[in-house]
Every structure is written in structure tokens, then in C-alpha cells.
BALOBA-1460 file (C-alpha; in Angstrom, 3 decimals):
// residues 311
<rec num="1" residu="x" x="-52.228" y="20.279" z="94.638"/>
<rec num="2" residu="x" x="-55.518" y="20.749" z="96.128"/>
<rec num="3" residu="x" x="-57.855" y="17.776" z="95.393"/>
<rec num="4" residu="x" x="-60.252" y="17.985" z="92.225"/>
<rec num="5" residu="x" x="-63.704" y="17.432" z="92.555"/>
<rec num="6" residu="x" x="-64.592" y="13.484" z="91.398"/>
<rec num="7" residu="x" x="-66.135" y="12.885" z="88.337"/>
<rec num="8" residu="x" x="-69.295" y="11.259" z="87.903"/>
<rec num="9" residu="x" x="-69.790" y="7.576" z="85.568"/>
<rec num="10" residu="x" x="-68.156" y="7.261" z="82.660"/>
<rec num="11" residu="x" x="-70.084" y="7.708" z="79.803"/>
<rec num="12" residu="x" x="-70.486" y="4.280" z="77.539"/>
<rec num="13" residu="x" x="-69.958" y="6.927" z="74.763"/>
<rec num="14" residu="x" x="-66.782" y="8.250" z="76.037"/>
<rec num="15" residu="x" x="-64.819" y="4.883" z="76.880"/>
<rec num="16" residu="x" x="-62.379" y="5.923" z="73.945"/>
<rec num="17" residu="x" x="-61.241" y="8.660" z="76.190"/>
<rec num="18" residu="x" x="-61.025" y="6.630" z="79.548"/>
<rec num="19" residu="x" x="-57.526" y="5.557" z="79.498"/>
<rec num="20" residu="x" x="-56.345" y="9.267" z="79.219"/>
<rec num="21" residu="x" x="-58.458" y="10.310" z="82.102"/>
<rec num="22" residu="x" x="-56.661" y="7.385" z="84.159"/>
<rec num="23" residu="x" x="-53.222" y="8.546" z="82.780"/>
<rec num="24" residu="x" x="-54.378" y="12.606" z="83.894"/>
<rec num="25" residu="x" x="-55.293" y="10.868" z="87.415"/>
<rec num="26" residu="x" x="-51.396" y="9.123" z="87.873"/>
<rec num="27" residu="x" x="-49.653" y="12.389" z="87.018"/>
<rec num="28" residu="x" x="-51.948" y="14.894" z="89.191"/>
<rec num="29" residu="x" x="-48.680" y="14.792" z="92.021"/>
<rec num="30" residu="x" x="-46.229" y="13.754" z="89.663"/>
<rec num="31" residu="x" x="-46.709" y="16.148" z="86.542"/>
<rec num="32" residu="x" x="-49.820" y="18.265" z="87.040"/>
<rec num="33" residu="x" x="-48.846" y="19.704" z="83.535"/>
<rec num="34" residu="x" x="-49.166" y="16.459" z="81.656"/>
<rec num="35" residu="x" x="-52.251" y="15.743" z="83.745"/>
<rec num="36" residu="x" x="-53.646" y="18.979" z="82.362"/>
<rec num="37" residu="x" x="-53.677" y="18.198" z="79.133"/>
<rec num="38" residu="x" x="-54.427" y="14.404" z="79.142"/>
<rec num="39" residu="x" x="-57.812" y="16.347" z="80.803"/>
<rec num="40" residu="x" x="-58.215" y="18.604" z="77.851"/>
<rec num="41" residu="x" x="-57.136" y="16.411" z="75.496"/>
<rec num="42" residu="x" x="-60.317" y="14.324" z="76.802"/>
<rec num="43" residu="x" x="-62.242" y="17.064" z="76.877"/>
<rec num="44" residu="x" x="-62.112" y="18.338" z="73.419"/>
<rec num="45" residu="x" x="-62.437" y="14.366" z="72.604"/>
<rec num="46" residu="x" x="-65.651" y="14.157" z="73.507"/>
<rec num="47" residu="x" x="-67.140" y="17.414" z="72.923"/>
<rec num="48" residu="x" x="-66.511" y="15.559" z="69.323"/>
<rec num="49" residu="x" x="-68.428" y="12.356" z="70.814"/>
<rec num="50" residu="x" x="-70.926" y="13.665" z="72.276"/>
<rec num="51" residu="x" x="-71.274" y="16.872" z="73.613"/>
<rec num="52" residu="x" x="-76.163" y="17.110" z="73.660"/>
<rec num="53" residu="x" x="-76.849" y="13.072" z="75.909"/>
<rec num="54" residu="x" x="-77.837" y="14.138" z="79.583"/>
<rec num="55" residu="x" x="-74.943" y="11.966" z="81.046"/>
<rec num="56" residu="x" x="-72.578" y="13.125" z="78.549"/>
<rec num="57" residu="x" x="-72.931" y="17.066" z="79.079"/>
<rec num="58" residu="x" x="-73.121" y="15.995" z="82.665"/>
<rec num="59" residu="x" x="-69.857" y="14.618" z="82.703"/>
<rec num="60" residu="x" x="-67.881" y="16.860" z="80.390"/>
<rec num="61" residu="x" x="-69.477" y="19.879" z="82.806"/>
<rec num="62" residu="x" x="-67.670" y="18.012" z="85.392"/>
<rec num="63" residu="x" x="-64.112" y="17.665" z="83.347"/>
<rec num="64" residu="x" x="-63.985" y="21.172" z="82.543"/>
<rec num="65" residu="x" x="-64.093" y="21.932" z="86.117"/>
<rec num="66" residu="x" x="-61.254" y="19.889" z="87.220"/>
<rec num="67" residu="x" x="-59.322" y="21.902" z="84.017"/>
<rec num="68" residu="x" x="-60.581" y="25.130" z="85.218"/>
<rec num="69" residu="x" x="-59.493" y="24.080" z="88.702"/>
<rec num="70" residu="x" x="-56.090" y="22.748" z="87.433"/>
<rec num="71" residu="x" x="-55.714" y="26.178" z="85.157"/>
<rec num="72" residu="x" x="-56.231" y="28.344" z="88.213"/>
<rec num="73" residu="x" x="-53.976" y="26.383" z="90.274"/>
<rec num="74" residu="x" x="-51.146" y="26.416" z="87.563"/>
<rec num="75" residu="x" x="-51.543" y="29.502" z="86.511"/>
<rec num="76" residu="x" x="-47.939" y="30.509" z="86.696"/>
<rec num="77" residu="x" x="-46.706" y="28.017" z="85.045"/>
<rec num="78" residu="x" x="-45.547" y="28.849" z="81.347"/>
<rec num="79" residu="x" x="-46.083" y="25.451" z="80.522"/>
<rec num="80" residu="x" x="-49.802" y="26.327" z="80.575"/>
<rec num="81" residu="x" x="-50.022" y="29.641" z="79.307"/>
<rec num="82" residu="x" x="-47.316" y="29.024" z="76.514"/>
<rec num="83" residu="x" x="-49.096" y="26.848" z="74.036"/>
<rec num="84" residu="x" x="-45.155" y="26.191" z="72.258"/>
<rec num="85" residu="x" x="-43.507" y="25.618" z="75.625"/>
<rec num="86" residu="x" x="-46.251" y="23.109" z="77.148"/>
<rec num="87" residu="x" x="-46.071" y="21.085" z="73.565"/>
<rec num="88" residu="x" x="-42.487" y="20.758" z="74.216"/>
<rec num="89" residu="x" x="-43.174" y="19.740" z="77.752"/>
<rec num="90" residu="x" x="-45.602" y="16.874" z="76.987"/>
<rec num="91" residu="x" x="-43.656" y="15.547" z="73.765"/>
<rec num="92" residu="x" x="-40.327" y="15.410" z="76.039"/>
<rec num="93" residu="x" x="-41.821" y="13.428" z="78.370"/>
<rec num="94" residu="x" x="-43.542" y="11.259" z="76.484"/>
<rec num="95" residu="x" x="-40.534" y="10.329" z="74.330"/>
<rec num="96" residu="x" x="-38.276" y="9.786" z="77.485"/>
<rec num="97" residu="x" x="-41.234" y="7.168" z="78.291"/>
<rec num="98" residu="x" x="-41.020" y="6.197" z="75.203"/>
<rec num="99" residu="x" x="-37.189" y="5.338" z="75.067"/>
<rec num="100" residu="x" x="-37.172" y="4.145" z="78.793"/>
<rec num="101" residu="x" x="-39.457" y="1.379" z="77.377"/>
<rec num="102" residu="x" x="-37.510" y="1.236" z="74.107"/>
<rec num="103" residu="x" x="-34.302" y="0.513" z="76.181"/>
<rec num="104" residu="x" x="-35.800" y="-2.340" z="78.358"/>
<rec num="105" residu="x" x="-37.540" y="-3.986" z="75.530"/>
<rec num="106" residu="x" x="-33.976" y="-4.455" z="73.655"/>
<rec num="107" residu="x" x="-32.311" y="-5.367" z="76.324"/>
<rec num="108" residu="x" x="-34.796" y="-8.761" z="76.809"/>
<rec num="109" residu="x" x="-36.141" y="-6.976" z="79.869"/>
<rec num="110" residu="x" x="-39.968" y="-7.687" z="79.891"/>
<rec num="111" residu="x" x="-42.332" y="-6.670" z="83.048"/>
<rec num="112" residu="x" x="-45.397" y="-4.555" z="83.195"/>
<rec num="113" residu="x" x="-44.025" y="-1.284" z="84.300"/>
<rec num="114" residu="x" x="-42.356" y="-1.467" z="80.539"/>
<rec num="115" residu="x" x="-45.826" y="-2.431" z="79.047"/>
<rec num="116" residu="x" x="-47.455" y="0.421" z="80.833"/>
<rec num="117" residu="x" x="-44.928" y="2.631" z="79.677"/>
<rec num="118" residu="x" x="-45.155" y="1.894" z="75.915"/>
<rec num="119" residu="x" x="-48.670" y="2.011" z="76.170"/>
<rec num="120" residu="x" x="-49.045" y="5.291" z="78.142"/>
<rec num="121" residu="x" x="-46.171" y="6.788" z="75.931"/>
<rec num="122" residu="x" x="-48.915" y="6.177" z="73.332"/>
<rec num="123" residu="x" x="-51.542" y="8.195" z="74.954"/>
<rec num="124" residu="x" x="-49.253" y="10.945" z="75.589"/>
<rec num="125" residu="x" x="-48.546" y="11.042" z="71.378"/>
<rec num="126" residu="x" x="-52.403" y="11.371" z="71.161"/>
<rec num="127" residu="x" x="-52.543" y="14.404" z="73.914"/>
<rec num="128" residu="x" x="-50.045" y="16.398" z="71.469"/>
<rec num="129" residu="x" x="-52.764" y="16.639" z="68.962"/>
<rec num="130" residu="x" x="-54.633" y="19.181" z="71.307"/>
<rec num="131" residu="x" x="-51.808" y="21.642" z="69.782"/>
<rec num="132" residu="x" x="-52.267" y="20.450" z="66.022"/>
<rec num="133" residu="x" x="-51.852" y="17.467" z="63.870"/>
<rec num="134" residu="x" x="-48.747" y="15.397" z="64.698"/>
<rec num="135" residu="x" x="-45.557" y="15.546" z="63.131"/>
<rec num="136" residu="x" x="-44.659" y="12.059" z="60.871"/>
<rec num="137" residu="x" x="-42.108" y="11.189" z="63.823"/>
<rec num="138" residu="x" x="-44.383" y="11.105" z="66.688"/>
<rec num="139" residu="x" x="-47.426" y="9.090" z="64.456"/>
<rec num="140" residu="x" x="-44.709" y="6.509" z="63.805"/>
<rec num="141" residu="x" x="-43.780" y="6.432" z="67.343"/>
<rec num="142" residu="x" x="-47.569" y="6.093" z="68.529"/>
<rec num="143" residu="x" x="-47.862" y="3.197" z="66.662"/>
<rec num="144" residu="x" x="-45.069" y="1.701" z="67.523"/>
<rec num="145" residu="x" x="-45.810" y="2.109" z="70.684"/>
<rec num="146" residu="x" x="-49.297" y="0.297" z="70.989"/>
<rec num="147" residu="x" x="-48.291" y="-2.048" z="68.909"/>
<rec num="148" residu="x" x="-45.440" y="-3.492" z="71.283"/>
<rec num="149" residu="x" x="-47.726" y="-2.904" z="74.457"/>
<rec num="150" residu="x" x="-50.124" y="-5.259" z="73.118"/>
<rec num="151" residu="x" x="-47.643" y="-7.766" z="71.264"/>
<rec num="152" residu="x" x="-45.864" y="-8.184" z="74.776"/>
<rec num="153" residu="x" x="-48.746" y="-8.306" z="77.004"/>
<rec num="154" residu="x" x="-50.150" y="-10.828" z="74.748"/>
<rec num="155" residu="x" x="-47.182" y="-13.144" z="74.999"/>
<rec num="156" residu="x" x="-46.596" y="-12.856" z="78.904"/>
<rec num="157" residu="x" x="-50.320" y="-13.276" z="79.057"/>
<rec num="158" residu="x" x="-49.893" y="-16.738" z="76.829"/>
<rec num="159" residu="x" x="-46.737" y="-17.567" z="78.702"/>
<rec num="160" residu="x" x="-44.885" y="-17.080" z="75.682"/>
<rec num="161" residu="x" x="-41.338" y="-14.870" z="75.470"/>
<rec num="162" residu="x" x="-41.784" y="-12.260" z="73.293"/>
<rec num="163" residu="x" x="-38.929" y="-10.661" z="70.767"/>
<rec num="164" residu="x" x="-37.124" y="-8.075" z="71.561"/>
<rec num="165" residu="x" x="-36.533" y="-4.673" z="69.747"/>
<rec num="166" residu="x" x="-38.828" y="-3.680" z="66.480"/>
<rec num="167" residu="x" x="-38.821" y="-7.191" z="64.920"/>
<rec num="168" residu="x" x="-41.803" y="-7.618" z="62.392"/>
<rec num="169" residu="x" x="-43.189" y="-4.087" z="62.462"/>
<rec num="170" residu="x" x="-41.167" y="-3.213" z="59.631"/>
<rec num="171" residu="x" x="-43.526" y="-5.733" z="57.463"/>
<rec num="172" residu="x" x="-46.548" y="-3.927" z="58.398"/>
<rec num="173" residu="x" x="-48.346" y="-7.310" z="57.129"/>
<rec num="174" residu="x" x="-50.888" y="-6.253" z="59.684"/>
<rec num="175" residu="x" x="-50.321" y="-9.492" z="61.730"/>
<rec num="176" residu="x" x="-49.877" y="-7.723" z="65.186"/>
<rec num="177" residu="x" x="-50.818" y="-3.964" z="63.950"/>
<rec num="178" residu="x" x="-53.737" y="-5.624" z="63.204"/>
<rec num="179" residu="x" x="-54.180" y="-7.393" z="66.855"/>
<rec num="180" residu="x" x="-53.831" y="-3.690" z="68.063"/>
<rec num="181" residu="x" x="-56.359" y="-2.231" z="66.202"/>
<rec num="182" residu="x" x="-59.118" y="-4.892" z="67.169"/>
<rec num="183" residu="x" x="-57.953" y="-5.918" z="70.322"/>
<rec num="184" residu="x" x="-57.026" y="-2.261" z="71.977"/>
<rec num="185" residu="x" x="-60.177" y="-1.818" z="73.882"/>
<rec num="186" residu="x" x="-59.611" y="-5.617" z="75.571"/>
<rec num="187" residu="x" x="-55.851" y="-4.994" z="75.710"/>
<rec num="188" residu="x" x="-55.674" y="-1.696" z="77.672"/>
<rec num="189" residu="x" x="-58.339" y="-2.351" z="79.915"/>
<rec num="190" residu="x" x="-56.219" y="-5.454" z="81.024"/>
<rec num="191" residu="x" x="-52.350" y="-3.208" z="80.965"/>
<rec num="192" residu="x" x="-51.481" y="-2.000" z="84.788"/>
<rec num="193" residu="x" x="-53.601" y="0.673" z="85.746"/>
<rec num="194" residu="x" x="-51.576" y="1.326" z="88.522"/>
<rec num="195" residu="x" x="-48.313" y="3.516" z="89.123"/>
<rec num="196" residu="x" x="-45.317" y="0.574" z="88.956"/>
<rec num="197" residu="x" x="-42.419" y="0.319" z="91.079"/>
<rec num="198" residu="x" x="-39.077" y="0.250" z="88.366"/>
<rec num="199" residu="x" x="-37.498" y="-2.386" z="87.237"/>
<rec num="200" residu="x" x="-34.752" y="-4.072" z="89.127"/>
<rec num="201" residu="x" x="-32.632" y="-3.644" z="86.028"/>
<rec num="202" residu="x" x="-29.939" y="-1.700" z="86.067"/>
<rec num="203" residu="x" x="-30.192" y="0.697" z="83.218"/>
<rec num="204" residu="x" x="-27.079" y="2.155" z="81.409"/>
<rec num="205" residu="x" x="-27.873" y="4.710" z="78.873"/>
<rec num="206" residu="x" x="-24.656" y="3.838" z="76.960"/>
<rec num="207" residu="x" x="-26.586" y="1.106" z="75.360"/>
<rec num="208" residu="x" x="-29.519" y="3.259" z="74.246"/>
<rec num="209" residu="x" x="-28.991" y="2.830" z="69.788"/>
<rec num="210" residu="x" x="-28.986" y="6.122" z="68.276"/>
<rec num="211" residu="x" x="-30.468" y="4.624" z="64.936"/>
<rec num="212" residu="x" x="-34.377" y="4.231" z="64.361"/>
<rec num="213" residu="x" x="-36.556" y="1.541" z="63.487"/>
<rec num="214" residu="x" x="-39.085" y="1.762" z="60.498"/>
<rec num="215" residu="x" x="-37.969" y="5.096" z="59.264"/>
<rec num="216" residu="x" x="-37.700" y="6.218" z="63.661"/>
<rec num="217" residu="x" x="-35.142" y="8.518" z="64.411"/>
<rec num="218" residu="x" x="-34.219" y="8.170" z="68.406"/>
<rec num="219" residu="x" x="-32.027" y="11.174" z="68.878"/>
<rec num="220" residu="x" x="-29.026" y="10.401" z="70.069"/>
<rec num="221" residu="x" x="-28.776" y="10.811" z="74.101"/>
<rec num="222" residu="x" x="-32.593" y="11.491" z="74.859"/>
<rec num="223" residu="x" x="-32.755" y="8.668" z="77.280"/>
<rec num="224" residu="x" x="-35.426" y="8.626" z="79.930"/>
<rec num="225" residu="x" x="-34.380" y="8.120" z="83.959"/>
<rec num="226" residu="x" x="-34.288" y="4.975" z="85.495"/>
<rec num="227" residu="x" x="-37.946" y="5.855" z="87.854"/>
<rec num="228" residu="x" x="-39.212" y="7.531" z="84.793"/>
<rec num="229" residu="x" x="-43.013" y="5.508" z="84.499"/>
<rec num="230" residu="x" x="-43.838" y="5.306" z="88.308"/>
<rec num="231" residu="x" x="-44.197" y="7.616" z="90.958"/>
<rec num="232" residu="x" x="-41.525" y="8.969" z="92.648"/>
<rec num="233" residu="x" x="-41.362" y="7.760" z="96.077"/>
<rec num="234" residu="x" x="-41.718" y="10.153" z="99.081"/>
<rec num="235" residu="x" x="-38.513" y="10.582" z="101.403"/>
<rec num="236" residu="x" x="-39.086" y="7.972" z="104.618"/>
<rec num="237" residu="x" x="-37.012" y="10.426" z="106.852"/>
<rec num="238" residu="x" x="-34.451" y="7.553" z="106.555"/>
<rec num="239" residu="x" x="-30.619" y="8.846" z="105.731"/>
<rec num="240" residu="x" x="-29.186" y="6.735" z="103.424"/>
<rec num="241" residu="x" x="-26.158" y="7.040" z="100.999"/>
<rec num="242" residu="x" x="-25.797" y="10.331" z="98.851"/>
<rec num="243" residu="x" x="-27.058" y="9.342" z="95.436"/>
<rec num="244" residu="x" x="-25.111" y="9.915" z="92.793"/>
<rec num="245" residu="x" x="-25.915" y="11.895" z="89.397"/>
<rec num="246" residu="x" x="-25.563" y="9.205" z="86.814"/>
<rec num="247" residu="x" x="-22.691" y="10.191" z="84.307"/>
<rec num="248" residu="x" x="-23.713" y="11.701" z="80.980"/>
<rec num="249" residu="x" x="-21.909" y="12.112" z="77.373"/>
<rec num="250" residu="x" x="-22.217" y="15.092" z="76.244"/>
<rec num="251" residu="x" x="-22.138" y="15.338" z="72.385"/>
<rec num="252" residu="x" x="-19.671" y="17.021" z="70.426"/>
<rec num="253" residu="x" x="-20.781" y="20.758" z="70.022"/>
<rec num="254" residu="x" x="-19.635" y="21.891" z="66.175"/>
<rec num="255" residu="x" x="-17.124" y="24.662" z="66.301"/>
<rec num="256" residu="x" x="-18.472" y="27.069" z="64.266"/>
<rec num="257" residu="x" x="-21.020" y="27.706" z="66.873"/>
<rec num="258" residu="x" x="-18.775" y="29.880" z="68.605"/>
<rec num="259" residu="x" x="-18.429" y="32.096" z="65.660"/>
<rec num="260" residu="x" x="-22.033" y="33.284" z="66.355"/>
<rec num="261" residu="x" x="-22.331" y="36.855" z="63.759"/>
<rec num="262" residu="x" x="-25.095" y="36.462" z="61.503"/>
<rec num="263" residu="x" x="-24.371" y="36.909" z="58.120"/>
<rec num="264" residu="x" x="-25.217" y="40.427" z="56.717"/>
<rec num="265" residu="x" x="-27.642" y="38.994" z="53.717"/>
<rec num="266" residu="x" x="-29.731" y="36.712" z="56.381"/>
<rec num="267" residu="x" x="-32.721" y="36.669" z="56.119"/>
<rec num="268" residu="x" x="-34.737" y="35.184" z="58.576"/>
<rec num="269" residu="x" x="-39.131" y="34.669" z="58.488"/>
<rec num="270" residu="x" x="-41.178" y="34.632" z="60.897"/>
<rec num="271" residu="x" x="-41.529" y="30.388" z="60.423"/>
<rec num="272" residu="x" x="-37.255" y="30.330" z="61.352"/>
<rec num="273" residu="x" x="-37.842" y="32.883" z="64.597"/>
<rec num="274" residu="x" x="-40.920" y="30.001" z="65.905"/>
<rec num="275" residu="x" x="-38.550" y="27.253" z="65.098"/>
<rec num="276" residu="x" x="-35.585" y="28.438" z="67.292"/>
<rec num="277" residu="x" x="-37.918" y="29.235" z="69.807"/>
<rec num="278" residu="x" x="-39.507" y="25.635" z="69.893"/>
<rec num="279" residu="x" x="-35.607" y="24.322" z="69.764"/>
<rec num="280" residu="x" x="-34.920" y="26.255" z="73.030"/>
<rec num="281" residu="x" x="-38.194" y="25.678" z="74.522"/>
<rec num="282" residu="x" x="-37.645" y="21.876" z="74.004"/>
<rec num="283" residu="x" x="-34.014" y="22.284" z="75.565"/>
<rec num="284" residu="x" x="-35.729" y="24.015" z="78.528"/>
<rec num="285" residu="x" x="-37.799" y="21.304" z="79.023"/>
<rec num="286" residu="x" x="-34.756" y="18.738" z="78.943"/>
<rec num="287" residu="x" x="-33.399" y="19.948" z="81.487"/>
<rec num="288" residu="x" x="-35.877" y="19.753" z="83.526"/>
<rec num="289" residu="x" x="-35.045" y="16.074" z="83.710"/>
<rec num="290" residu="x" x="-31.335" y="16.469" z="83.843"/>
<rec num="291" residu="x" x="-31.283" y="15.408" z="80.280"/>
<rec num="292" residu="x" x="-28.019" y="17.812" z="79.677"/>
<rec num="293" residu="x" x="-27.163" y="16.005" z="75.824"/>
<rec num="294" residu="x" x="-30.573" y="16.938" z="74.654"/>
<rec num="295" residu="x" x="-30.857" y="20.192" z="75.699"/>
<rec num="296" residu="x" x="-27.359" y="20.646" z="74.482"/>
<rec num="297" residu="x" x="-28.373" y="19.410" z="71.221"/>
<rec num="298" residu="x" x="-31.235" y="21.864" z="70.937"/>
<rec num="299" residu="x" x="-29.496" y="24.423" z="71.373"/>
<rec num="300" residu="x" x="-27.227" y="24.113" z="69.139"/>
<rec num="301" residu="x" x="-30.033" y="23.636" z="66.296"/>
<rec num="302" residu="x" x="-31.551" y="27.038" z="67.782"/>
<rec num="303" residu="x" x="-28.170" y="28.745" z="67.609"/>
<rec num="304" residu="x" x="-27.148" y="26.989" z="63.822"/>
<rec num="305" residu="x" x="-30.671" y="28.073" z="62.795"/>
<rec num="306" residu="x" x="-30.425" y="32.003" z="64.002"/>
<rec num="307" residu="x" x="-26.872" y="32.227" z="62.683"/>
<rec num="308" residu="x" x="-26.838" y="30.852" z="58.891"/>
<rec num="309" residu="x" x="-30.869" y="30.312" z="58.521"/>
<rec num="310" residu="x" x="-30.235" y="27.133" z="57.550"/>
<rec num="311" residu="x" x="-31.265" y="24.063" z="60.051"/>
């Protein structure tokens, strides 16, 4: 992808979007769609903050140039031309990054890569708001990810061993959540900002719990690949052993779905069609990450909705 014009120095008024812009830069080569929407979020947020002072107008104008250049380069990508595809792509990407960090956390593997993944997932959930209001589930994911990133970062900084899993979050007594809100700028600034290499820890999808925490439900089978948070390494030209695909557990298929004849009295609303289309887009996005389990689940949901009128 062609390089983008350099942005001028970030005005102090736009401090709240600096990490979203850094995330965009980190994904320019890795996932241009994610990079595009991170910049779009920064643009929309910046316009709301200050679009009148000269330095802010200059910055937003240059950011708009970047967006237009990216849109031109990605013009044939459905994730850019169709909002429902873009929304599915971004949400799936954020969830996978969140699940990678959550898996590492629950296994007691605390490292900078995991902290960065939690924090980046929370930023990407911010970005999802370019498509509308967040679901309650995404709001909870964002709150938890930001809390975890700050908590683990502070523990490691102070030489303490963090407690694995969702310890303390259900109490919601403000001890850690307040720390996130008050120290978010300080904590986020000191979080790693460059792409990191994956942990050497073994990633085992079978160890991922399917139940949620504090009301957050994690869909079974929706697991992040081990290299999700880091740059995909370029080929070095060295021939090595053939990489074998990771075995995946395919969810059981409801036998009733094999009889796909819709009942005559089923009347689907425009909202039903929109939801079915969204499930199909989610399935397509999951397949981009070779996540067969999540793809099958979403396709089953779409089929059931279209044939029964119920979810």
C-alpha cells in the first residue's frame, strides 16, 4: 500500500485520539481496513472536539487527506463500501484481540504483548461507534479490557504478580475501575506502542472457557490466533518445516436446520433480513481468520432466523 502523507503535530486538544491514530499506523500494512476506520473515528471525534482553531483545522484537513487516499486505495473492498461488512470486520477483529489477551490472562501468562492486546481491543471497540451505538456486550468488553490493561500494567510496573482472570471486576467498587478512568492517559502513554512479537507461550484454544464474566458472554470457538496482536513476519526466504493448520473444534449442527423449508406463515421483517445479513457477514469475516467454528455458528443463526422467523 502506498505511503500516506505525514500528519502535522497532534494538537493538545486531540490528546484523547492519539492512541487511536497510533493504532491506525500500526495496522496500515497489517489490516488497512482497521487502519481506515481508526482514522475515521479520530476524524469524527476530532471534529466534535475542535474544528475551528487553526492548528486543529490543519490537522483535521491532513487527516481527511489520509482518509481519502485510503478510501481510494481500498475502493473495491466491501468492508469500506458496505457498512455492515465493515462493522462485522472491525468487531470480529477487536473480539479476537480481546480473546487472545483474555486467554493469556486466565492462563497466568502476563507480558507486554497481552497488555497491549487488551488496550488495543478497547480502542477498537471505541472505533466501532462510527457505525452507531455500541451493544451492551461491547460496552462491557471495552470496560473490562481497559481495566485489565491498566491493572496488569501497574502490577508489573510495581513488581507485583497480577491475579489471573476477572478478579474484582464484579464488585465494581471503583478500586480498579476508578484507576482506569483517572489514570488512563498516564497508563496508556506508558503502555507499549510498537508492534510486539508474540509470546512464546503455547496457545491452546481448547483451554478457552466458553462462559463469560460479569455478564459478558464469550462465544465458544471464537479464539484468537497466537499472532493476532503482532505484525505478521515477512518471509525470510528460509525454507522450514511446513506449518500445519491448527485443529479446530466444529460446533454440532442442529439437525433441524437440514430441513430448510420455510413455513408458509413466516413473515420476515426488514429487521430480520438485516440481522440475517449481518450474521452472514460475521461468518465471512470469521473465515478471513480461518475461524471455522465462529463462521458455522453465525451461519446457523442466519439459517434459523430465515426459516423460522426466530433467533
